[in-house]
MITORBA-110311 format. One record per residue (C-alpha): residue number from 0; x, y, z. Coordinates in pm, 1 decimal. Example, Ala and Ser with C-alpha at 12.3 -4.5 7.8 and 13.67 -1.06 7.14 Angstrom:
BEGIN
resi; x; y; z
0; 1230.0; -450.0; 780.0
1; 1367.0; -106.0; 714.0
This chain:
BEGIN
resi; x; y; z
0; 0.0; 0.0; 0.0
1; 298.9; 226.9; 55.5
2; 371.2; 190.7; -317.3
3; 19.0; 307.8; -393.7
4; 60.0; 613.2; -174.6
5; 397.5; 686.6; -330.5
6; 250.7; 665.6; -680.5
7; -32.2; 894.8; -576.5
8; 216.2; 1154.9; -450.2
9; 421.6; 1130.2; -771.1
10; 111.8; 1175.5; -987.7
11; 2.2; 1477.2; -782.4
12; 349.2; 1635.1; -803.4
13; 370.6; 1581.4; -1178.9
14; 26.2; 1734.4; -1232.1
15; 122.8; 2042.6; -1030.0
16; 445.2; 2079.2; -1225.7
17; 262.3; 2047.3; -1557.6
18; 6.7; 2308.6; -1456.9
19; 287.9; 2548.1; -1369.6
20; 469.1; 2480.0; -1698.0
21; 151.3; 2525.3; -1900.1
22; 90.3; 2853.6; -1721.4
23; 442.3; 2972.6; -1808.1
24; 394.6; 2866.6; -2171.1
25; 65.5; 3053.7; -2187.2
26; 228.8; 3369.3; -2050.8
27; 501.5; 3337.5; -2314.6
28; 236.6; 3305.2; -2583.6
29; 56.5; 3612.4; -2456.9
30; 380.3; 3810.1; -2459.6
31; 436.1; 3717.5; -2823.1
32; 76.1; 3801.8; -2907.8
33; 107.7; 4145.0; -2751.2
34; 440.1; 4201.6; -2924.9
35; 286.6; 4112.4; -3260.7
36; -10.4; 4336.0; -3191.7
37; 218.3; 4629.6; -3109.3
38; 430.6; 4567.0; -3418.0
39; 122.0; 4548.6; -3639.4
40; -13.6; 4874.0; -3500.9
41; 324.2; 5047.0; -3532.7
42; 360.5; 4933.1; -3894.2
43; 11.6; 5049.9; -3982.0
44; 74.7; 5388.4; -3822.7
45; 405.2; 5429.2; -4007.7
46; 241.5; 5322.4; -4335.1
47; -41.1; 5570.6; -4280.5
48; 210.2; 5851.0; -4233.6
49; 404.7; 5734.8; -4539.4
50; 87.2; 5743.9; -4748.9
51; 1.6; 6091.8; -4621.4
52; 351.3; 6207.6; -4714.2
53; 331.3; 6029.9; -5054.2
54; 658.7; 5852.7; -4980.8
55; 624.3; 5544.7; -5201.3
56; 953.9; 5391.3; -5094.9
57; 866.8; 5416.7; -4726.5
58; 518.3; 5284.0; -4795.2
59; 656.8; 4974.6; -4969.7
60; 896.1; 4916.3; -4679.1
61; 622.8; 4925.3; -4420.1
62; 384.3; 4720.4; -4634.4
63; 651.7; 4447.8; -4645.7
64; 697.9; 4467.0; -4268.1
65; 322.0; 4458.3; -4218.2
66; 287.9; 4142.5; -4427.5
67; 575.3; 3985.4; -4231.7
68; 410.9; 4049.7; -3896.4
69; 69.6; 3940.1; -4023.0
70; 223.0; 3611.2; -4133.8
71; 377.2; 3569.4; -3789.4
72; 35.6; 3616.4; -3630.6
73; -128.3; 3374.7; -3872.1
74; 129.6; 3099.9; -3810.7
75; 162.2; 2863.9; -3517.2
76; 309.8; 3089.9; -3250.2
77; 424.3; 2794.7; -3044.8
78; 653.8; 2686.9; -3326.1
79; 785.3; 3039.7; -3366.1
80; 857.4; 3064.4; -2995.4
81; 1032.7; 2726.9; -3003.2
82; 1257.3; 2857.8; -3282.0
83; 1336.7; 3191.0; -3123.9
84; 1318.0; 3146.1; -2746.2
85; 1561.7; 2894.2; -2592.0
86; 1394.6; 2908.7; -2250.5
87; 1058.1; 2841.3; -2401.4
88; 1200.4; 2551.7; -2605.1
89; 1340.7; 2392.1; -2290.6
90; 1007.9; 2447.6; -2118.2
91; 814.1; 2275.9; -2398.5
92; 1054.1; 1981.9; -2403.5
93; 1034.8; 1939.4; -2026.9
94; 655.4; 1962.4; -2042.7
95; 642.8; 1686.2; -2300.9
96; 867.6; 1462.5; -2090.8
97; 654.2; 1525.9; -1783.6
98; 337.6; 1450.2; -1977.8
99; 487.2; 1116.7; -2079.2
100; 592.4; 1045.5; -1719.6
101; 246.9; 1139.9; -1594.7
102; 84.2; 901.8; -1840.0
103; 318.2; 623.7; -1724.2
104; 256.8; 694.2; -1353.5
105; -119.1; 703.4; -1408.2
106; -96.9; 364.7; -1572.1
107; 107.0; 230.4; -1279.5
108; -139.1; 380.4; -1032.1
109; -438.0; 226.4; -1205.0
110; -259.5; -110.1; -1214.4
111; -184.6; -87.1; -842.9
112; -547.9; -6.9; -771.0
113; -660.2; -304.3; -974.6
114; -418.9; -529.0; -781.3
115; -569.0; -417.7; -451.9
116; -920.7; -473.9; -575.8
117; -830.0; -829.2; -678.6
118; -676.5; -915.8; -340.4
119; -1003.2; -973.1; -160.1
120; -835.9; -1180.7; 111.2
121; -562.9; -927.4; 187.3
122; -548.1; -768.0; 528.2
123; -709.8; -429.3; 562.4
124; -470.1; -147.3; 471.9
125; -709.7; 147.6; 508.4
126; -927.8; 225.0; 803.8
127; -1283.0; 347.5; 780.3
128; -1197.7; 716.3; 838.2
129; -913.3; 717.2; 585.7
130; -1126.3; 546.9; 318.7
131; -1402.5; 799.9; 385.2
132; -1152.0; 1086.3; 348.9
133; -1032.6; 943.3; 19.9
134; -1388.7; 933.2; -110.2
135; -1449.5; 1291.3; 4.0
136; -1134.7; 1404.6; -175.7
137; -1255.4; 1234.4; -492.3
138; -1594.9; 1403.9; -459.8
139; -1432.7; 1746.7; -406.2
140; -1217.8; 1697.7; -715.5
141; -1530.6; 1590.5; -906.0
142; -1710.0; 1912.6; -802.7
143; -1419.7; 2126.0; -923.5
144; -1408.1; 1953.3; -1261.6
145; -1786.2; 1984.9; -1284.0
146; -1752.4; 2365.2; -1296.2
147; -1524.4; 2344.5; -1600.4
148; -1634.4; 2317.7; -1967.0
149; -1604.1; 1939.1; -1957.8
150; -1895.0; 1868.7; -2192.7
151; -1743.8; 2087.8; -2462.5
152; -1389.3; 1955.4; -2453.6
153; -1429.6; 1606.0; -2301.5
154; -1795.8; 1512.9; -2346.6
155; -1946.7; 1233.9; -2133.0
156; -1615.7; 1167.7; -1955.1
157; -1720.9; 1315.2; -1620.0
158; -2021.1; 1084.6; -1592.0
159; -1783.4; 785.7; -1593.3
160; -1615.7; 912.9; -1277.3
161; -1952.7; 983.9; -1121.5
162; -2039.8; 616.3; -1155.8
163; -1694.9; 518.6; -1024.4
164; -1745.3; 725.9; -708.3
165; -2090.3; 567.8; -660.6
166; -1923.4; 225.9; -681.7
167; -1667.9; 336.2; -420.4
168; -1944.3; 443.5; -182.4
169; -2116.4; 109.2; -221.4
170; -1790.4; -70.5; -138.0
171; -1751.4; 156.4; 163.4
172; -2105.2; 81.1; 279.3
173; -2026.0; -290.7; 252.2
174; -1723.4; -245.7; 477.4
175; -1469.0; -300.5; 201.2
176; -1264.0; 3.8; 299.2
177; -950.7; -105.4; 114.4
178; -1137.4; -142.3; -214.2
179; -1333.3; 179.4; -155.4
180; -1012.9; 375.9; -91.4
181; -846.0; 226.8; -396.9
182; -1143.5; 323.2; -614.8
183; -1140.9; 675.4; -465.3
184; -767.9; 715.0; -534.0
185; -814.9; 597.4; -892.0
186; -1112.1; 829.3; -944.9
187; -928.7; 1131.1; -799.8
188; -622.4; 1069.8; -1018.4
189; -840.1; 1027.5; -1325.9
190; -1036.4; 1341.8; -1243.2
191; -718.2; 1543.6; -1199.9
192; -595.0; 1416.8; -1535.5
193; -931.0; 1506.0; -1689.3
194; -909.4; 1854.1; -1529.7
195; -565.8; 1903.9; -1679.3
196; -688.0; 1794.7; -2025.0
197; -987.1; 2030.0; -2003.6
198; -769.5; 2323.6; -1895.8
199; -527.9; 2256.1; -2180.7
200; -809.1; 2232.4; -2437.1
201; -972.9; 2548.3; -2297.6
202; -640.8; 2734.9; -2321.0
203; -612.4; 2634.5; -2686.5
204; -968.1; 2754.3; -2746.7
205; -900.5; 3089.6; -2579.4
206; -580.3; 3124.6; -2781.4
207; -758.8; 3067.4; -3111.7
208; -1038.3; 3298.8; -3001.2
209; -788.3; 3577.3; -2921.2
210; -633.4; 3539.3; -3266.6
211; -978.4; 3547.3; -3424.7
212; -1087.0; 3862.6; -3244.1
213; -757.1; 4035.0; -3325.1
214; -787.6; 3952.0; -3695.0
215; -1154.9; 4050.4; -3697.0
216; -1082.9; 4383.2; -3528.1
217; -811.4; 4451.1; -3782.3
218; -1041.3; 4365.5; -4075.6
219; -1319.2; 4588.9; -3943.3
220; -1070.9; 4872.3; -3891.7
221; -944.9; 4838.0; -4248.5
222; -1301.3; 4835.7; -4382.8
223; -1388.2; 5147.9; -4184.7
224; -1076.0; 5314.4; -4321.6
225; -1175.6; 5222.6; -4676.7
226; -1523.5; 5366.6; -4627.7
227; -1361.4; 5690.7; -4512.0
228; -1134.2; 5688.7; -4818.0
229; -1438.8; 5634.4; -5037.3
230; -1617.6; 5928.3; -4876.6
231; -1315.5; 6147.1; -4944.7
232; -1285.9; 6022.0; -5303.6
233; -1652.2; 6088.5; -5381.3
234; -1650.4; 6418.5; -5186.3
235; -1936.4; 6322.4; -4958.5
236; -1981.5; 6494.8; -4625.7
237; -2291.1; 6336.4; -4470.1
238; -2258.7; 6111.0; -4165.9
239; -2617.4; 5995.1; -4107.7
240; -2739.7; 5638.4; -4145.7
241; -2884.4; 5712.1; -4491.1
242; -2549.2; 5846.3; -4607.0
243; -2368.3; 5542.9; -4467.4
244; -2609.2; 5312.0; -4647.1
245; -2551.6; 5507.4; -4966.8
246; -2173.8; 5475.4; -4936.2
247; -2211.5; 5103.2; -4871.8
248; -2416.7; 5060.0; -5191.1
249; -2173.9; 5269.3; -5394.0
250; -1857.4; 5096.7; -5279.2
251; -2019.9; 4757.1; -5328.0
252; -2122.6; 4850.7; -5682.0
253; -1780.5; 4978.8; -5783.7
254; -1610.4; 4678.1; -5624.3
255; -1843.0; 4450.6; -5826.3
256; -1993.3; 4291.4; -5516.6
257; -1662.1; 4218.9; -5342.2
258; -1736.4; 4460.2; -5058.6
259; -2065.3; 4293.2; -4961.6
260; -1906.4; 3948.1; -4952.7
261; -1621.5; 4072.1; -4732.5
262; -1865.6; 4260.5; -4508.7
263; -2080.6; 3948.6; -4479.6
264; -1785.4; 3755.7; -4335.8
265; -1702.5; 4039.6; -4095.2
266; -2064.8; 4087.0; -3984.9
267; -2123.5; 3715.6; -3929.6
268; -1812.3; 3666.0; -3719.9
269; -1861.4; 3993.5; -3534.9
270; -2210.2; 3876.7; -3441.7
271; -2057.3; 3552.1; -3314.0
272; -1791.2; 3723.5; -3100.2
273; -2036.2; 3981.4; -2966.1
274; -2266.7; 3699.3; -2856.9
275; -1978.5; 3523.1; -2682.5
276; -1864.1; 3841.7; -2507.2
277; -2219.5; 3926.5; -2401.4
278; -2261.3; 3582.0; -2245.6
279; -1906.2; 3570.3; -2110.7
280; -1643.4; 3334.9; -2245.2
281; -1643.3; 3098.7; -1948.4
282; -2022.3; 3076.2; -1946.0
283; -2024.7; 3023.5; -2322.8
284; -1785.0; 2730.5; -2293.4
285; -2008.9; 2561.6; -2040.3
286; -2304.0; 2573.9; -2279.2
287; -2382.3; 2276.2; -2497.9
288; -2265.2; 2317.9; -2856.7
289; -2088.7; 2637.1; -2956.7
290; -1788.3; 2679.4; -3182.0
291; -1497.4; 2442.3; -3142.1
292; -1126.4; 2522.9; -3140.8
293; -1101.6; 2385.0; -3494.3
294; -1390.1; 2606.8; -3608.8
295; -1221.2; 2912.6; -3458.5
296; -911.0; 2828.9; -3662.0
297; -1124.5; 2792.0; -3974.2
298; -1294.1; 3126.5; -3905.8
299; -950.5; 3284.1; -3868.6
300; -853.0; 3147.1; -4209.6
301; -1181.1; 3282.2; -4349.4
302; -1092.5; 3628.2; -4218.7
303; -745.5; 3593.8; -4374.0
304; -905.0; 3526.9; -4712.6
305; -1146.6; 3818.7; -4669.0
306; -858.8; 4048.5; -4569.8
307; -665.9; 3935.4; -4878.3
308; -965.2; 4018.4; -5096.9
309; -993.3; 4357.0; -4927.4
310; -626.4; 4427.7; -5000.0
311; -686.4; 4356.0; -5369.0
312; -1006.2; 4558.6; -5376.5
313; -879.1; 4860.4; -5181.5
314; -824.6; 5150.9; -5415.4
315; -943.9; 4956.1; -5719.7
316; -1307.5; 5052.2; -5669.7
317; -1200.6; 5415.2; -5635.0
318; -994.7; 5388.5; -5954.3
319; -1298.5; 5245.1; -6135.9
320; -1515.0; 5529.2; -6011.0
321; -1259.5; 5794.5; -6108.9
322; -1219.1; 5638.2; -6454.7
323; -1596.7; 5638.2; -6502.9
324; -1614.6; 6005.0; -6407.5
325; -1337.9; 6075.2; -6659.3
326; -1527.0; 5887.1; -6931.8
327; -1836.7; 6094.2; -6864.0
328; -1631.7; 6415.4; -6868.5
329; -1450.4; 6316.6; -7188.3
330; -1783.7; 6226.5; -7343.8
331; -1929.8; 6568.9; -7275.5
332; -1617.2; 6737.9; -7410.1
333; -1628.7; 6531.3; -7729.5
334; -1998.0; 6601.7; -7785.8
335; -1950.4; 6975.4; -7737.8
336; -1640.3; 6995.1; -7955.5
337; -1742.7; 6763.9; -8241.9
338; -2091.3; 6910.8; -8269.8
339; -1997.0; 7277.5; -8227.7
340; -1660.0; 7288.5; -8402.5
341; -1697.1; 7048.6; -8696.6
342; -2076.9; 7022.9; -8718.5
343; -2115.0; 6650.5; -8658.0
344; -2456.0; 6521.2; -8556.6
345; -2462.1; 6338.3; -8222.6
346; -2685.6; 6031.6; -8232.5
347; -2797.7; 6031.1; -7872.4
348; -3020.6; 5723.2; -7902.9
349; -2718.1; 5510.9; -7998.0
350; -2491.6; 5658.4; -7732.3
351; -2450.0; 5583.0; -7365.7
352; -2281.8; 5351.9; -7118.9
353; -2293.8; 4979.2; -7183.8
354; -2626.1; 4810.3; -7115.2
355; -2575.5; 4554.0; -6839.4
356; -2596.3; 4187.3; -6923.6
357; -2883.5; 3985.6; -6783.3
358; -2653.3; 3838.9; -6520.3
359; -2518.2; 4180.3; -6421.6
360; -2865.5; 4333.7; -6402.4
361; -2976.4; 4052.3; -6168.4
362; -2679.3; 4095.6; -5933.1
363; -2757.8; 4261.6; -5600.3
364; -2473.4; 4514.4; -5626.7
365; -2616.7; 4646.2; -5956.3
366; -2983.3; 4632.1; -5849.9
367; -2918.5; 4828.5; -5530.1
368; -2718.1; 5089.6; -5719.0
369; -2979.7; 5120.8; -5993.7
370; -3254.8; 5177.2; -5737.3
371; -3044.6; 5433.9; -5552.1
372; -2970.9; 5619.6; -5877.7
373; -3332.1; 5597.6; -5993.4
374; -3254.1; 5401.6; -6312.7
375; -3616.1; 5318.2; -6385.3
376; -3601.2; 5317.1; -6766.7
377; -3293.4; 5254.1; -6977.3
378; -3031.7; 5089.2; -6759.9
379; -2662.7; 5154.7; -6799.1
380; -2354.7; 5009.9; -6634.1
381; -2126.7; 5302.9; -6560.6
382; -1838.2; 5067.3; -6483.9
383; -1813.9; 4965.1; -6851.3
384; -1743.8; 5146.1; -7178.9
385; -1914.7; 5466.4; -7288.4
386; -2020.2; 5476.1; -7652.8
387; -2065.5; 5794.1; -7856.8
388; -2199.1; 5780.6; -8212.6
389; -2185.0; 6074.6; -8453.6
390; -2283.2; 6119.5; -8816.2
391; -2135.0; 6363.2; -9071.0
392; -2302.7; 6536.6; -9362.2
393; -2229.6; 6247.8; -9602.1
394; -2395.0; 5991.6; -9374.8
395; -2076.3; 5828.5; -9249.0
396; -2095.9; 5710.5; -8888.2
397; -1820.0; 5789.9; -8638.4
398; -1804.3; 5546.4; -8345.8
399; -1617.8; 5635.2; -8029.0
400; -1579.8; 5386.2; -7744.8
401; -1430.6; 5508.2; -7417.3
402; -1313.5; 5177.9; -7270.8
403; -1164.4; 5115.6; -6923.5
404; -852.5; 4895.7; -6906.0
405; -771.4; 4736.3; -6568.9
406; -422.8; 4610.8; -6489.3
407; -218.7; 4578.9; -6168.0
408; -476.4; 4760.2; -5955.5
409; -496.1; 5056.8; -6194.6
410; -771.3; 5164.1; -6432.9
411; -698.7; 5371.6; -6743.2
412; -938.0; 5486.2; -7014.4
413; -869.8; 5424.1; -7380.6
414; -1057.1; 5584.1; -7669.4
415; -1126.1; 5358.8; -7968.4
416; -1224.7; 5542.4; -8286.6
417; -1379.1; 5377.0; -8589.6
418; -1544.4; 5541.4; -8891.3
419; -1795.2; 5345.8; -9100.5
420; -1773.2; 5503.3; -9445.8
421; -1994.1; 5245.8; -9612.5
422; -1721.7; 5215.1; -9875.5
423; -1354.0; 5303.0; -9920.8
424; -1179.4; 5471.6; -9631.2
425; -1094.9; 5840.3; -9660.1
426; -763.1; 5844.7; -9483.5
427; -721.4; 6221.4; -9466.4
428; -1067.6; 6259.1; -9309.5
429; -987.3; 5981.0; -9061.5
430; -672.1; 6165.6; -8955.9
431; -868.8; 6485.6; -8911.7
432; -1132.2; 6320.2; -8693.0
433; -859.3; 6152.7; -8488.0
434; -691.3; 6491.2; -8433.8
435; -1022.5; 6651.4; -8335.6
436; -1095.3; 6375.9; -8083.7
437; -752.8; 6425.4; -7922.1
438; -801.6; 6800.0; -7920.1
439; -1147.9; 6770.6; -7765.1
440; -1011.9; 6600.9; -7454.2
441; -679.5; 6781.5; -7440.8
442; -449.4; 6497.3; -7549.8
443; -157.0; 6515.9; -7796.4
444; -225.3; 6383.6; -8148.7
445; 5.4; 6086.7; -8095.9
446; -147.3; 5992.7; -7761.2
447; -139.8; 5625.7; -7661.9
448; -481.6; 5675.8; -7505.4
449; -658.2; 5721.9; -7841.6
450; -656.1; 5430.8; -8083.3
451; -786.2; 5455.2; -8440.8
452; -925.5; 5122.0; -8562.1
453; -960.0; 5127.9; -8939.5
454; -1010.1; 4748.4; -8950.2
455; -1241.0; 4593.7; -8693.2
456; -1114.6; 4248.6; -8788.4
457; -766.8; 4346.5; -8675.1
458; -905.7; 4492.4; -8352.7
459; -1081.2; 4161.9; -8282.3
460; -742.7; 3985.4; -8267.5
461; -593.6; 4234.9; -8020.0
462; -414.2; 4096.6; -7714.0
463; -623.4; 4334.1; -7501.8
464; -954.9; 4167.4; -7416.6
465; -1159.5; 4491.0; -7382.1
466; -1045.8; 4585.2; -7736.0
467; -1171.6; 4252.2; -7871.7
468; -1502.9; 4289.2; -7694.9
469; -1540.3; 4647.1; -7819.4
470; -1476.6; 4534.7; -8178.6
471; -1748.3; 4269.4; -8152.1
472; -1991.6; 4520.2; -8003.7
473; -1913.4; 4768.6; -8282.4
474; -1966.7; 4502.8; -8550.0
475; -2302.6; 4415.5; -8396.4
476; -2412.6; 4779.5; -8394.1
477; -2302.5; 4837.8; -8755.5
478; -2477.2; 4517.6; -8867.3
479; -2798.5; 4627.8; -8696.8
480; -2778.1; 4963.2; -8874.5
481; -2727.7; 4796.4; -9213.5
482; -3025.7; 4572.1; -9147.1
483; -3239.0; 4871.0; -9051.1
484; -3144.6; 5054.5; -9371.3
485; -3231.6; 4752.2; -9588.3
486; -3570.0; 4726.2; -9426.7
487; -3644.3; 5093.7; -9486.3
């Protein structure tokens, strides 16, 4: 029996040592988390100042540092600590050895208990009062574990020990004090091991939850910043709920629905974390169900993907909006100049922004924007090309397409000019019209932004996809006009 007591003391000592080591490891993790949080905030602040000062080189430097620290947060911080902190590495290794020793000692303890239970003829080793004390200790340990989130992290395990303690009481009532004490010792050791496992699992859950909330806070901050940038870009000054809703619709439209999908992720996970905080984390963990540690990790990865999409989208929607405004401005300048200066006739019914496809018109981002703008009749998609059609005194049609070209996060407008003579091309007239178009919008006559397409077939083979699509659209329009003339 002295061996049994010795094993019990060893198990208790190992469990205390492991709890202390786990606590030290958790403090080391928290230190790294806080360090990463400070570094992230410092990098963002430096990058903000660099942007305000228009220092591109400094901005690139801090963007690189920001990505580095974000990757360090996203990775397994335990592995990073093991690589960089010698004390922590020794602590982890010692913890693993102690965990292995604890498992071995628990096995030895359980075997010793079983031996006692089998020796029914052995002389009594425990008295009544000591056996009763052992049972009370087991019950007290049971009550402590009962207050922990055992159903979440180790479901249905506690009930096994409940039945074991009941068996011990029955043995005690039958006067089998040795067997009752042995059962109580086994139950207490098992409960302490279960408590340790629950604490470890709960610590992992809290760790993943902290990472999730940090990433979510960062995403929401970046989204709020982008909304402010959008307000500045569009020169809006209102701050009421209606104005906020308007900005939301606008930025979602110009981002082609990306904003709403990112916001949906942020809103859903913010609702989750707000519910947890309102209930209290400890209370939440004691509820049945709820998100698991693995789900928290998956949600963190979902936020990472949303943040990556936001990085791609940021600035692009503003560039699309600015390019659209430029197309509208160029269009007005061309109409005024070509009609007033060289007496061309503007065919308004054939002009305008591209009509949205059926799929685009059904998309929520377009529908919300159309309703906000009051597009009740002819619908246009201001994100796409703007077409202007003119006709000269001889009946020749001049087609101008102001087409946006997106590349590397930038949007630039290109003007495609085509003249349908209905016969042989008049090269000198084509050159004149080209020069007038450049003059109308204040560009040099050899500008790369204005492209004269004498042959639509050649334009259809262009390496630039918007050029190919524009050529097909122009062919369709010219074919429709020819068909209309034949019918009349």
